[in-house]
N, C-alpha and C positions, 0 to 999 in steps of 0.2 A: 759412415754416420758422422754428421757434423758435430764436432766437439763443442760443448758449452761449458764455460768456466763456472766455478762455484758462485762467483759474484753475479754472473749473468742469470743463473738460476734464481738467485736470491732477488735480483732486481725484478725479474718477471713475476716474482711472487708477491713487490710492495703489497662334503664327503666324509673323510676319516676324522676330521675334527668334529667334535660333538656339538653340532649346531643346536642341539636341544638343551644346552646348558640352562640350568634353572635361573630365573630372574633374581632370586635371592643370592645365588653365587656371584652373579655378575655385579650386583649392587655392592657386595662385600669387596669384590676385586677393585672397584673404583672408589671406594671410600677413602677420603683423606689423602689423595695422591697429588693433586695439583691445586693451585690457588684459584683456578677458574670456578665460578659459582655454579655453572650449569652442567657439571658432571652429573649424569643421571643414568637410570637403567635403560632408557631408550637408546642413548648413544652407545652404551656398552653392547647392547643386544644387536644393534646395527653392525658394529665392528665384528662381533662374533659370527655373524652370518655372511660376511663379505667373502666371496669365493676367491677374490684376488689378494686377500690379506694372507701373508705367509704364515706357515704353521711351525717351522723349526728354526727360524731366524729371530734374532733380537730386533724388535721394533718398538716404537713408542706405544704406551698404553693407548694413546690417541694423539691426534694433531701432528705437529711437525718435528722431524728429527733430521739433523745433519751430522757434522763431523764427530768421530770418536774423540773423546778427551780423556787423557790420563788413564788408560786401562792399566790395571795393576793387580798383582796377586798379594793379598794382605791378610794375615792371620787366618789362613785356611780357606779363604774365599777369593773369587775373582770379582773385581769391581770394574764396571764400565760406566764412565760418565760420557755425556754426549750433548751436543748442541740441541736445544729443545725450546720450542715455543708452546707454553701451556695455554695459549689463548686461541689457537686455531691451526688448521692444516695449511699453513703458509709461513714463509720466513718472516721473522721479526721478534722483538722482545726476547733476545737470547738469554736463556738460563742454562744451567748445567743439570740435565736430567741424570738419573742415577739408577743403576740396576746391579744386582748381585747374583752370583752363580757359584755353585760348588765345582763346576766342571767346564765352564765356558759354553755350555749348551743349554742347560735349564736355568732360566732367568726369573728373578723376582724383582719387581720395581719397588724402589724406595722413594721417600720424599725427595723433592728437588734439592740438590746440594748447594747450588749457588744461584742467587737471584740478584738483579741489579739493585744497587743501593742509591736511593734518591740523594743527589748532591755529592755522591762519591765518584771515584775515577772510573767506575763501571756503570754509571747512571743510565747509559743508553744500551748496555748489553754486556754480558759476560761471554767473551769470545773464547776461542780454543786455547788449549794449553796442555799441561802435563802434571802427572802425579810423581811424588818422590818421597822416600822415607828419610826423615830427619830425626835421628835418635829414636825415641819411642813413639813419635807421632808421624802421621801422614800429612804432607803438605801438598798444595797445588799451586803452581805458577800458571797464570792465565792472562789473557789480554783483556783489559777493560777499555771500553770506548765511551766517549762523551761526544755529543753533537756540538760542532764548532763552525765558524765561518770557513769557507773553502781555503782562505789564506792561511789558516792555522791547521788544516787537516793533514793527517798522514794517510788517510784512506778516503778517496773520492772516486765513486764509481758511476757518476752521472746522476745518482739519486741521493745517496747518503754522503754526508760530510762528517767524518769522525776523526777525533784525535785518539790515537792508540797509546796505551801505556801498559807496562807489565806489572801485574798485581800478585800478591801472595796471600794465601789463606791456609789455616791449620784446622785439622779435625779436632774435635773435643771428645770423641768417643771411639771405641774400637769398631763399631758398626758403621762409622763414617756418616752418621745422620745429621750431625751438628757441626757447624763450621764457624770459625772466627776469622774475619778478614783484617788485615792491616788497614788502617784508615787511609793511607796514601800509597801510591805506587812505589815499587822498588826500583823501577826504571821509568822515569816520568816522560822521557822523550828520546828520540834517536840522537846519536852524536851530533853536536851542533855543526860540525864542519862537513857533514854529509847531507846531500840532497837525495832523499829516498822516495821510493814509490809505494812504501808500505812498511809496517813495523808491528808484526804480530806473531802469535803461535810459538811461545817460548818452549824450549825442550832442554832441560838440564840433565847433567849426569855428574857423578863423583869422579874426580881426577886427583888421586893422591889425597892430600889434605885440604883440597879446595874443590869448589864447584865450577864447572864450565857449563855454558848454556848457548844454544843457538837461537836466533830469532830470524824469522822469514822477512825478506826485504828485497831490494833491488834499486837500480839507478835509472833515471829517465833516459830512454833511447840508448842505454848501454846493456841492459839485460838484468836478469834476476840475480839475487845474491843471498847468502846466508851469513849473518853477522855473528861474531863470537864474543862472548862476555865471560868474565871471571869474577868469583866472589869467595869470600871466606865464611860467610854466615847467611847467605841467601837474601839478605836485606840490603846490602850495599854491593853494587855491581860496577865493574870497570870494563869499558869497551876495549877490546884488543885490536881486532882487524876482521876483515871478511874471511870466514873459513874457506869460502870459494865464491867466485863470481862467474857469471855466464860469459862465454865468448861469442854469443849469438844475440846481438841487440835486437829488440823487437821493433815493431812499427808503432805508429801513433794511434792509440786507441784511448777512449775515455777511461776504461778500466785497464790498468797496466798488466793485470793477470791475463787478460785476453791476448796480449801481444807477447807475453813471456818476459816482460820487464819487471815482474814481481813473482817471486817464488814464495808460496805459503806452505804452512804445515811441515816445516823441516823436521827430520828425525835422524839423528846421527848415532851409530852404535857399532860395537865390534861384532864380527861374525867370522868364526874360524880364525884364520891368521890375517884377516883384513878388516877394514871398516866399510860401513855402508851408509850412504846418505840417501834418504828418501825425501822428496819434496813434490809439491803439486803446482801445476801451472797450465794454462791453455787447455783446461778441461781434462787433463790426465795426471795421474800420479806416476812419478818417474823414480828411477834408482840409479845410483852410481856405486861402484865398488873400487877401492883403491887403498893407498897407504896413508895413515895418519902419523905425521911426524910429532912425536911426543915432546920434543924440545921446542921446535918453532911453532907448534900447534897449528899446522897447516895440513890441508888434505890434498892429495894428488890422485885424482881419479884415473882409473885404467879402463874400466868397462862401464857401459851404461845401457839402459833399456827402459821399457814401460812396464809398470806392475800389472796393469790390466787395461786392455784396449776398449772395454765397454763402459757400462754405467758403474763407475767405481772412482771415488775421489777422496781427497783429504786423508790419505792413509796414515796410520799410526801403529806403532809396535809396542810390545811389552815382552817380558820374559815370563814363562809359565813356572809352575812349581818345580819343574825339573831343569830349568835353565834354558829351555828352548826359546828361540825368538819367534814370537807370534805376531802376525800381521792382521790388522783390521782395516776396513774401509767403509766409507759411507756409500750406500747404493741409493742414488737419487731416483726420482720418478722420471719416466719418459712419456708421460701423458700430460694433457693440458691442465693448467692450474685450476680451471673450473671443475674438472673431473676429480682431482684429488681433494680439493676443498670440500666438495660435496660428499666425497667418501669419508671424510673425517680423519684421515691419516695420510702421512706422506713421508717416505724415506724409511730405510732400515739399515741394519748393520750386516756386513758380509759375515759369512762363516769364518771362524778362525783359520788362518793358514800358517803352516810351519815354514819358516825360511831357512834355507841352508845355502852353502856355497859349493858350486861345481868345481871340478878340476880346471876348468877354463876360466875360473874366477868370475863367473856369471851367476846371477841369483837363480835359485831354484825354489819352488814352492809347492806345497801340497795341502789339501784340507786336513786339519788336525785329526788325529785318529780317534779323538773323543766322539766325533760325529758318528762313527761306526756303531756306537752303542744304540743308536736309534734305528738301526736296520731291522727290518722284519724279514719275512720269508724271502729267500733268494730265488729268482727265476734265472736259471743258468742254461745257456745254449749247449745242447749236446752236439758234439762235433761228429758223432756217428751219423750214418744215413747219407742221402744224396742231397744235391743242391735244393731241390724242391722241398724236401723235408726240413732242411735247416731254415729256409726262407719262411716256411709256415710256422716254425717254432718262434721265429723273431716276430712275425705278424701277430702272434697270440700274446706276446709279452705286454703287460698292461701296468700303468702307474695310476693307481686310484687317486682321484681328487688332486691330480697334478702335484703329488708330494712323494718324491722318490729320488733314487740315485742310479746312475748307469756307469759301468766301467767296461771298457773295451780295449783290447790289445789286438792290433792289426799288423800283418806283415806288409810292408810297403813294396809291393810287387810292381810289375810293369803294366798296371791296369788301373782304371778309374774305380774308386769306391766312394761310398757316401752313406751317411746315417741321417735319417729324418725323424723328427719327433712331431707328432700331430695330435690334435684333440679330436676325440671321437665325435661324429655328428650327433646332435640331440635335438629333438623337438622341432625338426624342420631346418635347424642350422646346418650349414655345411661343415665338413671337416676343416680345421684350421691348422696350418703348419706353424708350429711354435719355434722350430729351429731346424736348420739344414746345414750339415757338414759335408764337404766334398773335397776329395783329393784327386789330382790329375798328375800322373807321372811326368807329363810334359813340363810341369813346374814343381820339381821335387823339393824345393825349399819353402813351400808354403801350403797351407790348407785353407780352403775358403769356408767361412762361417757366415751364412746369409750373404750380405753385401760387404762383409769385412774380410780381411786377409790376415791370417796368423802365421808367423814365421815358423819353419821347422828346421831342426838341425840337419845339415847336409851329411850324408853318409850313413845315417841310421837305417838299420834294416827293418825296424818296426816303429809304430807310433801308438802311444797310450792316450786314450781319450777318457776323461772323467767328467761327468755332468751331475751337478746337484740341482734338482728341480724343486721349486717351492712356490706353487700357486701363481705367482706372477714374475718369478725370476728364475734364471738358469745361470749358475756359476760353472763355467767351462774351464778346465785346465788340461793342456795338451803337453805331454812329455815332461811334466813338472817344470816346464820352461816358460810357457806363455799362458795367459789367462784372459778370459773375456766374459764379462757379466752382462747378460741380456735381460731386459724387461719385456714382458709380453702380457697382454691383457685380454683374456678370453671373454667373449660376450655372454650375457645371461646372468641369472641370479643364483645358479646352482653350480657346485664344483663339477669340473669336467675331467673325465679319465683321459689319459694320454696313451698312445700306441707308438710302436717303433716300425720303421721301414728301412730295410737295407737296400742299398743301390750297388749293383755289381755282384761279383762272385763272393759267396760266403766262404769259399775254400781258404781265403787269406785271413780269416778270423782265427786268432789263437785262443782268445777267451772273450766271452760276452756275458755279463751278469747285470741283472736289474733287481733292485731292492725297493720295496715299499719302505717309507720312512715314517716312524711313529711321531705324531705331533708332540710338542713339549708341554701342551696344556689341553684340557678338555674342551676349550673353545679357542678362538683365535686371538686371545688377549696376551698370550705368551707370558704369563705371570702366575 
């Protein structure tokens, strides 16, 4: 699949759910949520009946969502902020949407947290950033943008010409519903001696008695970079040096993110006995693990990879209440803008993923165990019986309304095997294949997923495949090492059931379980 950067997406933009939810309930759910005047019962009802709208992922109440911003555990709840357009299902007029959850699964939307201030440093948009705890208050550092001539711009993508600066706001209440912004930016511009390809997405952390912060950037025809700053009070920042720069200069493109000359959404944190850098460029979110020199404040990467090879971008992390490192990502649309504008919503948040470090110093990930609480009755393959009986069992396994989970452990023998997921035919429609996984022992270091290839660790005797399916997305994680998020859009106006098909001998299956997943709301409004 051709990768499309976040800026290119933005440029192009210039069943089990209770679909009989009462109109009164829907009206209450939409009251007082966004500044747009035409929130109404008709729009809410349309979204609640949309069979392609997920049932257990966080998504906007309506309209457009992109990057996760400043996810944090605060006073007993998880807060997720996100890039949000309250005026339609397309990119533009960036606000910070806000949702709260007791468990990272069941979400309730709150009023918009940040909106552009006319005449302020964020007059053209409140772009991505981070949350942090400063004493007894929660603060957010974010990128504000204003429209300027191209000669003054730090962000030019062929359509937009923005000057980026780093801004600070403080919460005024424990529920984080009210915010006060500093009137001016805390970092007004990039270092004067640097010619940069971008300047956004601040990510701070406490380092002894001071604060350190990364900002995404890069250098023309030299490659992406992460700039490092230091502060004593969050308001005055000193530029130190690049934390890291790319050694792979990009080509000439209007948007430097497309070429790799700009790294956005950096996130730098300790994990185990190492440090991890996450950043996004050229349509993918990437990771590096390595050593952080506490004296020179430099990062020496040792291993690297891609967080998710599918529809997953602008990754951001937080710690949960137990100190685990949790990864989030924006899942963009893979349909035409005319289709999602007409649908009234676009984009959603990935399920939370727990990050750990393997003995090989490479990143590992798994869906957070909190998601298991949504599991309903298990359909488990009985390994007794013959080949035909096992195949028939698998053929009867059903995921109602495309809302479920699959876990499979397979012995990697000297034979081809595969797993297909397809939608049952209905009303004259043909069966539709939603996903196809295939392993060939002639290529033991990879598994094919549709037209993509996922790497496998060599020498492993078995492979674990986990799929979380939700209406129009499938989050695939293989061996806790590689991930791929797929978008699929089934035809029709009613939810479709999904079935499984096994390819090859079932004798190599160690375990195979299918669960129905309970929706997190009685409609598809996820609130």
